[in-house]
Structure formats: C-alpha cells, structure tokens
N, C-alpha and C positions, 0 to 999 in steps of 0.2 A: 505492499498500501504506501502510494507517495505519500510526501512529508515536507514542510517548511521545514525541518529541522533534523541534527542528526544528534543521538545519544553523543553525551560529552565523555571523555576519555580522562582516566587518571595514569599519571606519570609518576613513579617516585623518585624522590630527591635525595639520597643519601650524602651524609656528612662526607667530607672526605674529596669529593670529585665535582669536576664542571660538568654542567650537562647542556647540550644541543639536541635539538629538535627540529629535523626540515622533512616536510610531508610532503610527499612526491604528489606533483600537481595532478598527475595523469591519474591516480587514484580519487581524487575527490570530482575532477571531470565526469569521471564515471558513475559516480553517483547520481549527477545533477540529468534530470529531464528537459531540461529548458534554458536557453540563454537565461545571465541574469547578475546580480549583485548576490553575494554572500559575505556573512559576518565571522572571521573567525575570533573568538573570544579566549584570553589567556588569563588565568586566575591561579596564584601560589598563594597557599595555604600552610603555616606553623603553629603548631599549639593553641588552635582554636581561632588562630586570626588571619584576615586574609590580609598578604600583606605587598602584594603586587597583582596588578589588573591592566589590563591592554586589550584593544581592539583593534583589527585589520580589517578593509575590506578588500575582498575578491572579486575582479570581474571573471564568469565564466562565458565565452565566446566559443561557438564552433567546435565544441570538445573539447578545450583546450581552460586550463585555470591559470590568471595570471593576476601576482600580488602576493601569493601565499608566503607568510613570514617565515623566518627560520628564527623560532627561541632559542635564547640563550641563558643560562642561570649559573652564575660564576659558585663557585663553593663556599656555603655559608656554616661551615662548619664551627667559625670562633663567633659568628652570632648567634646561632643558634645552638651552643653550648654543647654540641656534639650531638644536637638530636636530628634529626630527618623531618622533611617536610613532604610536600605532592604538589602537583600542577594538574589543574584541569582544564582540560581543552574543548571545547564546542565550537559546531558552526550550527548557523542557522540562516534563510532567505533574509533578504533586507526587507523586502515589500509584503511578508510574514505571509507568501502565498505559497504551494508547494513546490516543490524544485528538486526534491531527493526523491531517490527510487524506492528507499527504504530510510530507517532509521538507524541501521548497527553504524558502529562507530569506523572511523577511516581508522585501518591499521597500520603501523609506523613502528619502527623502532628509534626509542633517545641512545644518543652515544653519550658515555660517561670519560671523561679523561682527566689529566691532573698531570705535570711536570714530574717524573721519577716511578711512575706507576703504572701499569698494565692498564689501559683503555679496552671497555666492554661495551655492548650491547644491550637493553632490555627493552620489550616489545609495550606497547601500554593494554588497559583494561578499561572494559564498560563499570562508568560508574553506578550504572543500573542496566535494567533490560537484558542483563545476559540468559540467552535461556537456559543453558545447562545451571544457572543459579536459580533463576526461576522454577525449574522441573525440581531441584532439589527439594526445596523448600517444602513445594506443594507436596512432596513426596514425603519425607522426613520430618518437616515441622521446624528447622533449624539449617543454619550454614554447618555446611562441612566441605572442609578441604584437606589435602593428603599430597604427602611428598614422599616416593620409596627411596630415595638415594642421598643416605645420612651418613657422614663417615666425619667423627669427632675425634682429633688426635693431639695431646699436648705435645708429644714429642717432635711430632712432625708439624706443628704449627698449624695445626686445621682444625679450626672454629667455622661455625656456624649460626647465622640468625634469621627468625622471622619478621618479616618487616609486615605489620598490621596497620593498614591505613582505614580511618573510617572518615569520609567525604559526607556524613550524613551530621544532623542536628541532635541526635541522640546517642550517649554512650552505650557499647558495645560489649560483652562480656563474653572473652574467651580461655578456650581451655586446650592442652596440648596433651596425648598420650599418645606412648609408645605399643610396639607390636608386642614389648615384651614387658609391659605392664607399668613402665614410669611414666611419671607425670610430670607437668607443670601447672601449676595451681591456676585458676581462674582468675585472668588479671582483666580489668578494666581499660577499655580503648576510649579516649575521651571524644568528642564532637570536634570534627574539623581539624584530627591530630594525628600523629603517625606514632604508633610503640615499636620499640625495636627490640625484640625479645630473644635475647641471648639461651642457644641450646644448649650451652655449658652447662645451663643448668639440669640436663638431663644426665651429668655424668656423675656416680656416685663418689664418695668421698675417697680418695687415695687412688680413683680408677684412671687411666690414663687414654682409653680408649674403648670408644664405641660406636659399632656400625649395625643401621635398622631403616625403621621407617617410621611415619607419624603421621597422625591424624589430628587435624584442627578441627574443633566445633567452635559456633559462637551464638549468640541471641539475636543475633542480625546477619544481614551479609556484610562482608568487608572485601575490601580491596587487598590481597595478598601475594606477596613474594619472599623468595628462596636466596640466602645470600652464602656465599661461601668467601671464608679470609681467613685473615689470619688471625691465630687467636688470641696474639699478644697485641694486636692494633687490628681491631675491627674497620677501621677506615682504609684498610688495604683490602680490596675486593679482587678476586679472582673470577666469581660466577655472579649473575643477579638472573634469577629465573623465576618465573610463576609458578603457582602451586597448582594440582590437581584438581578440578572440582569434583566431589564424589557423585557420580550421575545418579540421576533418579529416573532416566529413560525407561521406557519399557525394553525388555529384551526379548519378548513376543509377540507378534500382531497375527489378528486374525487374516486369511488368505486375502480375504478383498479389499482388507486395508493396506497391505502390504503390495497390492495390486497398485493402487491408488500411490501410494509413497513411490515407487519405483517408476512409474508413469509420468507423476510431476516433477522428480530428478532429471529424467530424461528431457521434458519438455525445457527446463529451466538450462540444462547444459548446454541447449543447441538456442538459447534465446528468445525460444516461443513462449515463454512463460514466466512473469516475473515475480520476484519473493513478497 
C-alpha cells in the first residue's frame, strides 16, 4: 500500500567512534511512485534528550534522488561520559501525499571509524513496524531476541556487550538468560536512551572463559545490537551486529494458503504485484 512516509530507522552511536551514514540514492528512488520532494529528518538522542536535529529536502525526479545528505557524527565519548546514543532517520513527502510504494525503511550501513582503530559497518533497524517483531509479540506476548555465538575470554581479551536502545517514551525492562542457566537480572532501559549491558557479568567468579548463546526478553520492543570488543577497553570494537528476532511465524500452512503465498511471491518477484 502506498504511503506518504517511510518508517523511521535507528542507528547505534557507540562511544569511541565517529559515525558516517550515506544512503544510496537509488534505494530511495526505487521506493518512489511519483516525482516530488521528500524530507529527510535526522535526530540524535542521548540519555533521554534530543541533542541534534536537522532536515534536508530531496528532489526525486525520473527515477533519481538528488540532495540526500551524508550524516556525520563525531565521537562523543567524552561529552557523553562513555555512554552511547542513537540516530533516528526518517523520510516523508513534503506535500503530505502518497509518494512511496510501501512504508519499509531504506536499508543502509553506518560506517564507524577512528584513527588507530579498526573500522567496521553496521546496518540500521526499524524503529517500529518490523514484521518479525510484530509477529513475535502477537505470538508470545513479549519481546524476544537471541544471539547464538558468544565467546568471553579474559586471557584473549574477548569481551561482548548488548546495546539496548529504547527509542520510545516509556521505560522497558529487559532480562538475559543463557542455554546453561546463567542470568543477568532485569535491567531498566530508560526512555529515549541506550543501555550498554556488559556480558562479562555472565562469567562466574574466577572463570576465565565461556562460550554459549543467550536469549533476551523484554516488556516491550527494543532495538538491539551485539558488540564484540576488547574486554579491557570496550571502546575498541571488532564487530557490531544486530540480534536475531525469535520468530513467531507459522511453520505449517494449509495447502490452499501455501499456494496463495507462493503465487504472490512469484508475482512480486516479477514486478506484477506491489507489496
């Protein structure tokens, strides 16, 4: 169904790195069903406060998009006392009329860099409206994420952190459990804020190394990322990934419904049916 806006997306802003976001113009233009002007809004939040806001006007003509801004955010480690923030990026038609073929976010990668450190990429996430999240909460009544590849090692300086972003106006309570019964007690993620939860808490007293997987549950949806970093200095990051939503999708369908799904997929892949 066509729309005058795209769902806003969330990008993590970890301490210790500069962040740059350049959205491919072709991806935005492909979503447009007509020519016109779109507005790109950028907002940065930290510790419950809006700390930066900007708007940019984009011309979409003949299948091209002109005027897309490059978002650059310098490292705010000192200003934010070692805490993280997040970027919210959204698009809407300037005239308020339907302009996009659907509401799904524009996919892109943020680039993180700092002199003397390894650069890395990370993708953006839906602020709201992600189908897997909607399905899982409908099925289980709560938010559930998982991550299968955990490796904590003091001797090898391997640390890991969960980044829990709450871009909503109400606090969220989150808990962590592992496959071998370890737990991190319920933590509060304040509104419009980020909680970096060190997974070193999973190590038992005197324990040097642990491998496993975890499950995160929360009282409401969150935007979550998993960071691999130096255990001695969490600001030295080697990898920054999204978690995996615990799926609430059906595993079996009646034959007639399965046929409809397959026919719909066939038509969409050939441009004969819009999402």
